[in-house]
VEXLUM-262520 format. One record per residue (C-alpha): x, y, z. Coordinates in steps of 0.5 Angstrom, whole numbers, padded with zeros to 4 digits, always signed. Example, Ala and Ser with C-alpha at 12.3 -4.5 7.8 and 13.67 -1.06 7.14 Angstrom:
REM residues 2
+0025-0009+0016+0027-0002+0014
REM end
This chain:
REM residues 256
+0200+0090-0090+0194+0085-0090+0188+0086-0094+0182+0087-0091+0174+0085-0093+0174+0093-0095+0179+0097-0098+0176+0103-0095+0180+0099-0088+0187+0098-0090+0190+0104-0086+0197+0105-0087+0200+0109-0081+0206+0109-0085+0208+0117-0085+0211+0118-0091+0208+0118-0098+0211+0116-0105+0208+0123-0106+0209+0128-0100+0207+0135-0100+0213+0137-0096+0218+0135-0102+0213+0137-0107+0212+0144-0105+0215+0149-0103+0214+0153-0097+0214+0160-0099+0213+0167-0094+0205+0166-0092+0202+0167-0086+0201+0162-0082+0194+0164-0080+0189+0161-0086+0182+0162-0087+0179+0156-0091+0173+0160-0096+0167+0157-0099+0163+0163-0101+0167+0165-0107+0162+0172-0108+0166+0173-0101+0172+0173-0104+0171+0176-0111+0168+0182-0107+0175+0183-0104+0179+0182-0110+0175+0187-0113+0177+0193-0107+0184+0190-0108+0184+0187-0100+0187+0181-0103+0194+0180-0107+0195+0174-0110+0200+0170-0107+0200+0163-0110+0197+0159-0116+0196+0152-0115+0195+0148-0121+0190+0143-0122+0187+0140-0127+0181+0144-0127+0185+0150-0127+0189+0154-0122+0186+0155-0115+0189+0161-0112+0191+0163-0105+0191+0171-0102+0193+0174-0097+0189+0179-0093+0192+0185-0090+0187+0186-0082+0193+0191-0080+0199+0194-0081+0202+0187-0077+0197+0182-0078+0196+0178-0085+0191+0171-0087+0191+0167-0092+0186+0166-0095+0183+0161-0100+0177+0157-0104+0179+0149-0103+0174+0147-0108+0168+0143-0107+0168+0135-0104+0173+0132-0099+0178+0129-0104+0180+0136-0107+0179+0140-0101+0183+0135-0097+0188+0136-0102+0189+0144-0101+0189+0144-0095+0195+0140-0095+0198+0144-0100+0196+0150-0095+0199+0146-0090+0206+0145-0095+0207+0152-0096+0207+0154-0089+0200+0155-0086+0198+0152-0079+0192+0155-0076+0186+0154-0080+0179+0156-0079+0173+0154-0085+0167+0157-0087+0161+0154-0091+0154+0153-0090+0151+0146-0089+0144+0142-0091+0141+0141-0084+0137+0134-0081+0132+0139-0077+0127+0144-0080+0127+0148-0075+0135+0150-0075+0134+0157-0079+0137+0158-0085+0144+0162-0082+0144+0160-0076+0151+0158-0074+0153+0151-0073+0160+0149-0070+0162+0142-0071+0164+0139-0065+0165+0132-0069+0165+0129-0075+0161+0122-0078+0167+0119-0083+0161+0118-0088+0167+0120-0094+0173+0116-0096+0178+0121-0095+0179+0120-0087+0181+0114-0087+0187+0115-0091+0189+0119-0085+0187+0116-0079+0185+0109-0077+0178+0106-0079+0173+0108-0073+0166+0113-0074+0166+0120-0071+0173+0124-0071+0174+0132-0068+0176+0138-0069+0183+0140-0065+0181+0144-0059+0185+0149-0059+0181+0152-0066+0175+0150-0063+0175+0154-0056+0177+0159-0060+0171+0160-0065+0167+0158-0059+0170+0164-0056+0170+0169-0062+0163+0167-0063+0161+0168-0055+0165+0175-0055+0161+0178-0061+0154+0174-0057+0152+0170-0063+0148+0165-0061+0150+0158-0065+0149+0151-0064+0155+0146-0063+0154+0139-0065+0155+0134-0070+0156+0134-0078+0155+0127-0082+0161+0128-0088+0158+0125-0094+0161+0123-0101+0155+0123-0104+0149+0128-0104+0145+0125-0109+0145+0120-0104+0143+0122-0098+0137+0118-0098+0131+0119-0092+0134+0112-0089+0140+0115-0088+0139+0121-0085+0134+0119-0081+0140+0114-0079+0144+0120-0078+0139+0124-0074+0139+0118-0069+0146+0119-0067+0145+0125-0066+0147+0129-0073+0144+0136-0074+0147+0138-0081+0150+0133-0087+0157+0137-0091+0162+0134-0095+0168+0136-0092+0169+0137-0085+0172+0130-0084+0177+0130-0089+0179+0137-0085+0179+0134-0079+0183+0128-0081+0188+0132-0085+0191+0137-0079+0190+0131-0074+0195+0127-0079+0200+0133-0081+0199+0137-0073+0196+0143-0075+0190+0146-0072+0183+0146-0075+0176+0148-0073+0170+0150-0077+0164+0155-0078+0157+0153-0082+0150+0155-0082+0144+0152-0083+0143+0152-0091+0138+0148-0094+0133+0143-0091+0134+0136-0093+0130+0133-0087+0122+0132-0090+0121+0128-0096+0122+0133-0101+0128+0138-0102+0128+0145-0098+0133+0149-0102+0130+0155-0098+0136+0160-0102+0141+0159-0097+0146+0160-0102+0144+0168-0103+0144+0170-0096+0150+0173-0098+0151+0178-0092+0151+0173-0088+0156+0169-0091+0160+0175-0091+0158+0176-0084+0162+0168-0082+0168+0170-0087+0169+0176-0082+0168+0172-0075+0172+0166-0078+0178+0172-0080+0178+0174-0072+0177+0166-0070+0183+0165-0074+0187+0170-0071+0185+0168-0064+0188+0161-0065
REM end
């Protein structure tokens, strides 16, 4: 390899890394259909109701990250896990669940809105992510945007349509530094078509592309960062909205 002016541009297309997930993690009997759930209170609720079975603990320096199984019928089961926050951790969790046997993924989470007209709880289906983080550049050659997989994206849209749920499909801005979402940067992203901002989508899409698995995402409009002042809008307390999105994600994942 030749060095570049900026290390983030030194993409290496070599398929095998020194630490390869499939060599370090043994596959287990796991549903290939998975929901990546950012809503911890939803997971806790299903645990309290004894609807989730623990099937794996992924070890990290923060402690273990649990992977669960949800039985939705006599024949169907879904793998459920919280990926943690931020692209590096979330991508690593996705890698490990893929190594365990996961193949079809739908993620559900929240996002900051770049347009105050997008109300709290409005559903957003990202059809592209601006790669303003670092993880994706280690999986896919440098570029401005990356997309979810078409099959998973179609399953999400079909699920929402079948449930008569209105949503917006558009571009998300994936950034690694939410404390550096400046007005100038927000205006720049909005001008190129971004409608929301979050911290993981580009990394998810890149890992899915590299590992040849299906992945799409359902977000909902959360805090508003479109103006000079931050408006939290109590986005993270909307428990009913969050559980409903989780249920839609289950259905969409089964439709992939």
